[in-house]
Every structure is written in structure tokens, then in C-alpha cells.
C-alpha positions as a Markdown table, in Angstrom:
| # | Residue | x | y | z |
|---|---|---|---|---|
| 1 | Unk | 0.1 | -0.4 | 0.0 |
| 2 | Unk | 2.0 | 2.7 | -1.3 |
| 3 | Unk | 2.0 | 5.8 | 0.5 |
| 4 | Unk | 0.9 | 5.2 | 3.9 |
| 5 | Unk | 4.5 | 5.2 | 5.7 |
| 6 | Unk | 5.1 | 8.9 | 5.7 |
| 7 | Unk | 8.1 | 10.4 | 7.2 |
| 8 | Unk | 6.4 | 11.4 | 10.1 |
| 9 | Unk | 5.2 | 7.6 | 10.9 |
| 10 | Unk | 8.8 | 6.6 | 10.1 |
| 11 | Unk | 10.5 | 9.0 | 12.7 |
| 12 | Unk | 7.7 | 7.5 | 15.7 |
| 13 | Unk | 8.8 | 4.0 | 14.6 |
| 14 | Unk | 12.5 | 5.0 | 14.6 |
| 15 | Unk | 12.3 | 7.3 | 17.9 |
| 16 | Unk | 10.6 | 4.3 | 19.7 |
| 17 | Unk | 13.2 | 1.9 | 18.4 |
| 18 | Unk | 15.9 | 4.0 | 19.1 |
| 19 | Unk | 14.6 | 5.0 | 22.6 |
| 20 | Unk | 13.9 | 1.4 | 23.3 |
| 21 | Unk | 18.0 | 0.6 | 22.7 |
| 22 | Unk | 19.5 | 3.4 | 24.4 |
| 23 | Unk | 17.1 | 3.3 | 27.8 |
| 24 | Unk | 18.3 | -0.9 | 27.6 |
| 25 | Unk | 21.9 | 0.1 | 27.6 |
| 26 | Unk | 21.8 | 3.2 | 30.4 |
| 27 | Unk | 19.5 | 1.4 | 32.5 |
| 28 | Unk | 22.3 | -1.1 | 33.9 |
| 29 | Unk | 24.8 | -0.1 | 36.3 |
| 30 | Unk | 27.8 | -0.7 | 34.3 |
| 31 | Unk | 26.2 | 0.9 | 30.8 |
| 32 | Unk | 26.7 | -2.8 | 29.4 |
| 33 | Unk | 24.3 | -3.9 | 26.6 |
| 34 | Unk | 21.8 | -5.8 | 28.2 |
| 35 | Unk | 18.8 | -5.2 | 25.5 |
| 36 | Unk | 16.5 | -7.2 | 27.6 |
| 37 | Unk | 16.8 | -5.9 | 31.1 |
| 38 | Unk | 14.1 | -6.5 | 33.7 |
| 39 | Unk | 11.4 | -8.8 | 35.3 |
| 40 | Unk | 9.4 | -8.5 | 32.8 |
| 41 | Unk | 11.4 | -10.0 | 30.1 |
| 42 | Unk | 12.9 | -12.7 | 32.6 |
| 43 | Unk | 9.3 | -13.8 | 33.2 |
| 44 | Unk | 9.0 | -14.0 | 29.5 |
| 45 | Unk | 11.9 | -15.9 | 28.4 |
| 46 | Unk | 11.4 | -18.5 | 31.3 |
| 47 | Unk | 7.9 | -19.1 | 29.7 |
| 48 | Unk | 9.6 | -19.5 | 26.4 |
| 49 | Unk | 10.4 | -22.9 | 27.8 |
| 50 | Unk | 6.3 | -23.8 | 26.8 |
| 51 | Unk | 6.4 | -23.6 | 23.1 |
| 52 | Unk | 2.6 | -22.1 | 23.3 |
| 53 | Unk | 4.3 | -18.7 | 23.9 |
| 54 | Unk | 6.3 | -18.3 | 21.0 |
| 55 | Unk | 3.6 | -20.4 | 18.9 |
| 56 | Unk | 0.5 | -18.4 | 19.8 |
| 57 | Unk | 1.5 | -15.2 | 21.6 |
| 58 | Unk | 3.1 | -12.4 | 20.9 |
| 59 | Unk | 6.6 | -11.3 | 22.8 |
| 60 | Unk | 4.9 | -7.8 | 23.7 |
| 61 | Unk | 1.6 | -9.4 | 25.4 |
| 62 | Unk | 3.5 | -11.9 | 27.5 |
| 63 | Unk | 6.2 | -9.2 | 28.6 |
| 64 | Unk | 3.1 | -7.1 | 28.9 |
| 65 | Unk | 2.1 | -9.4 | 31.6 |
| 66 | Unk | 5.1 | -9.9 | 33.1 |
| 67 | Unk | 4.9 | -6.1 | 33.8 |
| 68 | Unk | 2.1 | -6.4 | 36.0 |
| 69 | Unk | 3.9 | -8.9 | 38.0 |
| 70 | Unk | 7.4 | -6.9 | 37.8 |
| 71 | Unk | 5.1 | -4.1 | 39.5 |
| 72 | Unk | 3.6 | -6.0 | 42.4 |
| 73 | Unk | 7.1 | -7.5 | 42.8 |
| 74 | Unk | 8.3 | -3.3 | 43.5 |
| 75 | Unk | 5.4 | -3.1 | 45.4 |
| 76 | Unk | 4.1 | -0.5 | 43.0 |
| 77 | Unk | 0.3 | -0.8 | 43.6 |
| 78 | Unk | -0.8 | 2.2 | 42.0 |
| 79 | Unk | 1.0 | 1.8 | 38.6 |
| 80 | Unk | 0.2 | -1.6 | 38.6 |
| 81 | Unk | -3.7 | -0.7 | 39.2 |
| 82 | Unk | -2.9 | 1.5 | 36.0 |
| 83 | Unk | -0.8 | -1.2 | 33.9 |
| 84 | Unk | -3.8 | -3.5 | 35.1 |
| 85 | Unk | -6.6 | -2.0 | 33.9 |
| 86 | Unk | -5.1 | -1.1 | 30.4 |
| 87 | Unk | -4.5 | -4.6 | 30.2 |
| 88 | Unk | -8.1 | -5.2 | 30.4 |
| 89 | Unk | -9.1 | -2.7 | 28.1 |
| 90 | Unk | -7.2 | -3.8 | 25.4 |
| 91 | Unk | -7.5 | -7.3 | 25.8 |
| 92 | Unk | -3.8 | -7.6 | 26.7 |
| 93 | Unk | -3.5 | -11.0 | 29.2 |
| 94 | Unk | -4.0 | -10.3 | 33.0 |
| 95 | Unk | -3.7 | -14.3 | 34.0 |
| 96 | Unk | -1.7 | -17.2 | 33.4 |
| 97 | Unk | -4.9 | -18.9 | 31.7 |
| 98 | Unk | -4.8 | -16.2 | 29.2 |
| 99 | Unk | -1.3 | -17.3 | 28.2 |
| 100 | Unk | -2.1 | -20.7 | 28.0 |
| 101 | Unk | 0.3 | -21.9 | 31.2 |
| 102 | Unk | -0.7 | -23.8 | 34.1 |
| 103 | Unk | -0.1 | -23.5 | 37.4 |
| 104 | Unk | 2.4 | -26.4 | 37.3 |
| 105 | Unk | 4.3 | -24.4 | 34.5 |
| 106 | Unk | 4.2 | -21.1 | 35.9 |
| 107 | Unk | 5.8 | -23.0 | 39.4 |
| 108 | Unk | 8.6 | -24.6 | 37.4 |
| 109 | Unk | 8.9 | -21.2 | 35.8 |
| 110 | Unk | 9.5 | -19.6 | 39.0 |
| 111 | Unk | 12.6 | -21.6 | 40.0 |
| 112 | Unk | 14.6 | -20.1 | 36.7 |
| 113 | Unk | 13.4 | -16.6 | 36.9 |
| 114 | Unk | 15.8 | -15.2 | 39.4 |
| 115 | Unk | 18.4 | -16.9 | 37.6 |
| 116 | Unk | 17.5 | -15.1 | 34.5 |
| 117 | Unk | 20.4 | -12.9 | 32.9 |
| 118 | Unk | 17.9 | -10.2 | 32.4 |
| 119 | Unk | 17.7 | -10.0 | 36.4 |
| 120 | Unk | 21.7 | -9.2 | 36.4 |
| 121 | Unk | 21.5 | -5.8 | 37.1 |
| 122 | Unk | 18.2 | -5.5 | 38.8 |
| 123 | Unk | 18.4 | -3.0 | 41.8 |
| 124 | Unk | 17.1 | -6.1 | 44.2 |
| 125 | Unk | 17.4 | -9.7 | 44.5 |
| 126 | Unk | 14.3 | -11.2 | 43.2 |
| 127 | Unk | 13.2 | -14.2 | 45.3 |
| 128 | Unk | 10.6 | -17.4 | 44.1 |
| 129 | Unk | 8.8 | -15.9 | 47.5 |
| 130 | Unk | 8.4 | -12.5 | 45.9 |
| 131 | Unk | 6.9 | -13.8 | 42.2 |
| 132 | Unk | 4.8 | -16.3 | 44.0 |
| 133 | Unk | 3.4 | -13.2 | 46.7 |
| 134 | Unk | 3.1 | -11.5 | 43.3 |
| 135 | Unk | 1.1 | -14.0 | 41.8 |
| 136 | Unk | -1.1 | -14.6 | 44.5 |
| 137 | Unk | -2.1 | -10.5 | 44.5 |
| 138 | Unk | -2.5 | -10.7 | 40.8 |
| 139 | Unk | -4.9 | -13.4 | 41.1 |
| 140 | Unk | -6.6 | -12.1 | 43.5 |
| 141 | Unk | -7.6 | -8.9 | 41.4 |
| 142 | Unk | -8.6 | -11.1 | 38.5 |
| 143 | Unk | -10.8 | -12.8 | 41.0 |
| 144 | Unk | -12.3 | -9.6 | 42.1 |
| 145 | Unk | -13.0 | -8.1 | 38.7 |
| 146 | Unk | -14.7 | -11.4 | 38.2 |
| 147 | Unk | -17.1 | -11.5 | 41.0 |
| 148 | Unk | -17.7 | -7.6 | 40.4 |
| 149 | Unk | -18.9 | -8.9 | 36.9 |
| 150 | Unk | -21.0 | -11.6 | 38.3 |
| 151 | Unk | -23.2 | -8.9 | 40.9 |
């Protein structure tokens, strides 16, 4: 479709890509090119052990799910609520079921997540207990929405 990609669209796309790359590098302690830093990416990569993640889901939607857990681990309740509402509004996943991951698979994954290289520059140690607590809190939030919808 000729002519749909304007100069302005190209500039927006380049800004997003370049900004993401720069932020990924400069947010690490020693400015190493750690392009996939962060807990949300560690969650994504740990879940790729299950083929369903890459077969049926986009990278961004699973990382977006990981962002919810990362915010809960980080005790950022207000930000969590904003992103949770955004995910619900635009039909991004907010539960394991929505990314086709079972509870057993999640429990297997939380053994791998704290060891992921994406957490090498994290400001604190992420533990299995933190991940379990975050998942329980996320489940509670989803359950509240289901209960409210049924009333």
C-alpha cells in the first residue's frame, strides 16, 4: 500500500526503537548492552520453555503480563492498577490462563526466573517467594473483577 508510511510515521517508529535501545543500555549499572533487562523479560524468557508462548503469543503481550508481576514485586500498587486496567481495556493478558500457562508450569518457571540474566542488573534480588506473592496478588485482583462482573 503505497504512500501509507509517511516521514512522520517513520520518525515515530525510529524514535521508539532507538529510545528503547538506549534506555535498555543506560538503565544498567555498568552501561553494558543488556537489551532485555528487567523482571518482565525474565518472566517472558522463562516461559518460552513452553512452546505455546512463542506459538500462540506475541512477545509484547507476554512481557506486558510480566510487567504486572514486576510492578507487584516492586510494590508499585498505583502503577500496577493503571497497567492492569490498560491491559483489561485493550485485551492484553492479566492471568496465566490467558497466556496458556498452567499453575504447574508457572511453579516450574519461578525456579528459573531469579537466575535469568535479565535480572543481573536489577536493584534487588528477586526471589521465588516474591514471585509467588505477586502471582497470588494478581490472581486476587482478577478474581475481584470476576466477582464484580457477576454481581
